[in-house]
C-alpha angles and dihedrals in degrees: 000000000000121000093244093052091045089060089066093047090048090053095050091045090052091049089050093050092045093056105027097036092058098042108033136043107260093237091064096058111014094078092054121101113265094252091052090049088052093050091047091050091049092047094051093042091048092052094046090050093048096048100038095048092041097047094044093048094045092047091051100047102031099039116014092037099026111165091004101093099015133028115246093254091058095058111102121233122253088246091058092049092048090053089052090051090049092053092046093049092054089053098042097086089055097042091055092051089070098065088040091057092043090053090049090053092046091050090052092051094244091132138054094250121139124205105218133035088228088066089074105012129243096279095055090041089058092046092049092047092052091050091045092055091047093051090047091049091050093045097047093046092054094040090051093045093050090049084063100036099046101070100208091051091051094044098047102029120013098039088071088070097040096063080089096076106140134059092251092054096048123083137152088269090064089068093090099024096118139124101270094243091049091054093048093047092054091049097044096090087071088063098039091057091059089070096052106035135042104253132186107242099219092045089053093052090046092051092050090056092041084064088069093055093043094053089050089054098047094053097056093087092229114132106222096189093213106143127242093013117112094227134169094283090062093040093051088058088052089055092051102039100029089204104073143062102024092161127116118210099356142028094233099102093047091047094050094046099041099248097111121121117179118219091215090057089048091053091049092053090050092054094050 
């Protein structure tokens, strides 16, 4: 195994030991093949991220700041949130298979990943990261839009997520409440980009897990008013109209392609 390839294996081994070594007895995970250790690490980390971010955010907006950000009738019931958790938990083993597969491909040098920022320098790291995010934004926009436009995909996959179509049915826990294949399809641009662009390995892993935090945020129905970020105000409109605001981190794709609907404009229309 070449030294450069070994750096990727060393990184994933360290990630595995960091998560599994602290949470599980060594005898339970150490005998497993490396790829199963990686999946178990991603599964545990994914669940921790989902529950910690979800519970903290719900506690803050529904209890500490109750009626500050959202009116009482916009707060989802505990039953609705438990259903969202149930759907997300059924999908989580499959969601976490995607970063496991991407790490396997990186370790086997099938991608253009590089191990250290010093391999390319800080300037090119920043340039590649910008292009990475642009490609992901483009890919997720079109994947999301096609999940609506192609009727069988919507009926059998994406409709699972769109039963949450009012403020009082949306919560941070809805962020991962998808059909497993739907969630994977919307995250797969993160993997495709590895084959076409030099990508820093640890940044890629970090961005995959940032998705979990981001999806928590955009389902809380609070309009952050931070242009050009595609925050929860925009995404709530997506859940109520089904035909607008397909974007992910920013509004750019929707703006360019005519699918943008601004929550401030919506509020103005309601008040007229």
